[in-house]
C-alpha positions as CSV (number, residue, x, y, z in Angstrom):
1,M,117.1,33.6,125.5
2,N,120.8,34.4,125.0
3,E,123.4,33.5,127.6
4,V,124.8,36.6,129.3
5,R,127.8,36.2,131.5
6,L,130.7,38.2,132.9
7,R,134.4,37.5,132.9
8,N,137.7,39.4,133.5
9,I,138.7,41.8,130.8
10,E,141.2,40.4,128.3
11,P,143.5,42.4,126.0
12,N,141.5,41.4,122.9
13,D,138.4,43.0,124.4
14,L,139.7,46.6,124.3
15,P,139.6,47.0,120.5
16,I,135.9,45.9,120.6
17,F,135.2,48.4,123.5
18,Y,136.9,51.1,121.5
19,E,134.8,50.5,118.4
20,Q,131.6,50.4,120.5
21,Q,132.3,53.8,122.1
22,L,132.7,55.3,118.6
23,D,129.0,54.7,117.8
24,P,127.3,58.1,117.3
25,D,123.9,56.8,118.5
26,A,125.5,55.5,121.7
27,N,127.3,58.8,122.2
28,R,124.0,60.7,121.9
29,M,122.2,58.3,124.2
30,A,124.9,58.5,126.9
31,A,125.6,62.2,126.2
32,F,129.3,61.2,126.3
33,P,131.7,61.9,123.5
34,A,133.8,59.2,121.9
35,R,137.5,59.2,122.7
36,D,140.2,59.0,120.1
37,R,142.4,55.9,120.2
38,A,145.2,57.5,122.3
39,S,142.8,59.0,124.8
40,F,140.8,55.7,125.0
41,D,144.0,53.6,125.6
42,A,145.2,56.1,128.3
43,H,141.9,56.1,130.0
44,W,141.7,52.3,130.2
45,E,145.3,51.9,131.2
46,T,145.2,54.4,134.0
47,N,141.6,54.8,135.2
48,I,140.3,51.3,134.7
49,L,142.9,48.6,134.4
50,G,145.5,50.5,136.5
51,N,143.0,51.5,139.2
52,P,143.1,49.2,142.3
53,D,139.6,50.4,143.3
54,A,138.1,49.6,139.9
55,I,136.2,46.4,139.3
56,T,135.4,45.9,135.6
57,Q,134.1,42.9,133.8
58,T,133.6,42.1,130.1
59,I,130.0,41.2,129.2
60,L,129.6,38.2,127.0
61,V,126.5,37.2,125.1
62,D,126.7,33.6,123.8
63,G,130.5,33.9,124.1
64,E,130.7,37.2,122.1
65,V,132.0,40.5,123.7
66,A,128.9,42.7,124.1
67,G,130.3,45.4,126.3
68,Y,131.5,46.0,129.8
69,V,130.3,46.8,133.3
70,G,132.4,48.4,136.0
71,S,132.6,50.1,139.3
72,W,135.1,52.5,140.9
73,L,135.5,55.0,143.7
74,Q,135.2,58.7,143.0
75,E,135.5,61.2,145.8
76,G,134.6,58.4,148.3
77,I,131.5,57.3,146.4
78,R,131.3,54.0,144.6
79,L,130.0,54.4,141.1
80,V,128.8,51.9,138.5
81,A,128.6,52.2,134.8
82,Y,128.2,50.0,131.7
83,W,128.5,50.3,128.0
84,I,126.7,47.8,125.7
85,G,127.3,47.5,121.9
86,K,124.3,48.8,120.0
87,E,123.6,45.4,118.4
88,Y,122.8,44.2,121.9
89,W,120.4,47.0,122.9
90,G,116.8,46.1,123.8
91,K,117.5,42.4,124.5
92,G,117.8,42.5,128.3
93,V,121.6,42.2,128.1
94,A,122.4,45.3,130.2
95,T,119.9,44.3,132.9
96,R,121.2,40.7,133.2
97,A,124.8,41.8,133.2
98,L,124.2,44.5,135.8
99,A,122.3,42.1,138.0
100,A,125.2,39.6,137.8
101,F,127.7,42.4,138.5
102,L,125.8,43.4,141.6
103,H,126.6,40.0,143.1
104,L,130.3,40.7,142.6
105,V,130.3,44.3,143.9
106,R,128.6,44.2,147.3
107,D,129.4,47.7,148.4
108,R,126.4,49.9,149.1
109,P,125.4,52.5,148.4
110,L,126.2,52.2,144.8
111,H,125.6,55.3,142.6
112,A,124.9,55.6,138.8
113,H,124.8,58.8,136.8
114,V,122.6,58.7,133.7
115,V,121.2,61.4,131.5
116,K,117.5,61.9,131.7
117,H,116.9,61.1,128.0
118,N,118.5,57.7,128.3
119,V,115.3,56.0,129.2
120,G,116.6,52.5,128.5
121,S,119.5,52.8,130.9
122,I,117.2,54.3,133.6
123,R,115.0,51.2,133.2
124,V,118.0,48.9,133.5
125,L,119.0,50.5,136.8
126,E,115.5,50.6,138.2
127,K,115.0,46.9,137.4
128,C,118.2,46.2,139.4
129,G,116.9,48.1,142.4
130,F,118.3,51.6,141.9
131,I,116.1,54.6,142.8
132,V,116.4,58.2,141.4
133,E,117.7,60.4,144.2
134,Q,118.9,63.5,142.4
135,S,118.4,65.4,139.2
136,A,120.6,68.2,138.0
137,E,121.4,70.1,134.8
138,V,125.1,69.3,134.2
139,A,125.8,71.2,131.0
140,S,125.0,74.5,129.4
141,D,123.3,72.6,126.6
142,G,120.5,71.7,129.0
143,V,121.5,68.0,129.5
144,V,119.9,66.8,132.7
145,E,121.6,64.0,134.6
146,L,120.0,61.8,137.2
147,V,121.7,60.1,140.0
148,L,120.3,56.7,140.9
149,V,121.3,54.9,144.0
150,L,121.2,51.3,145.2
151,R,121.2,51.1,149.0
């Protein structure tokens, strides 16, 4: 089994994250559009790296950058999210990374938003103790989003 570990984000991780978020399969799975380079850089600078309430870690698999996991406050609610490069899907990487991250972020409740068709991500969250608490259509295209909570 591959070694999965977390570390602080380094500047050289961002180009990898940028490329990972361009993947059309990942965009469909997450129901989240890719950002252009300027928007991506601005988002990371302001909302992630520049946000004192954000806790974000790089996910490494055998020393290689596989993605990231992060948590932040939004309207008084602590959220968690992760993005894994497609080449690491289906290998338990997200589950192991999220489980490790939950030892760093001890705030509860912790909320995760995931689209209903992203079965893999729902399984990751449930394996880590999250429970579906809410379901809602969030777009006119019929996309249904679930809110999972770890109490």
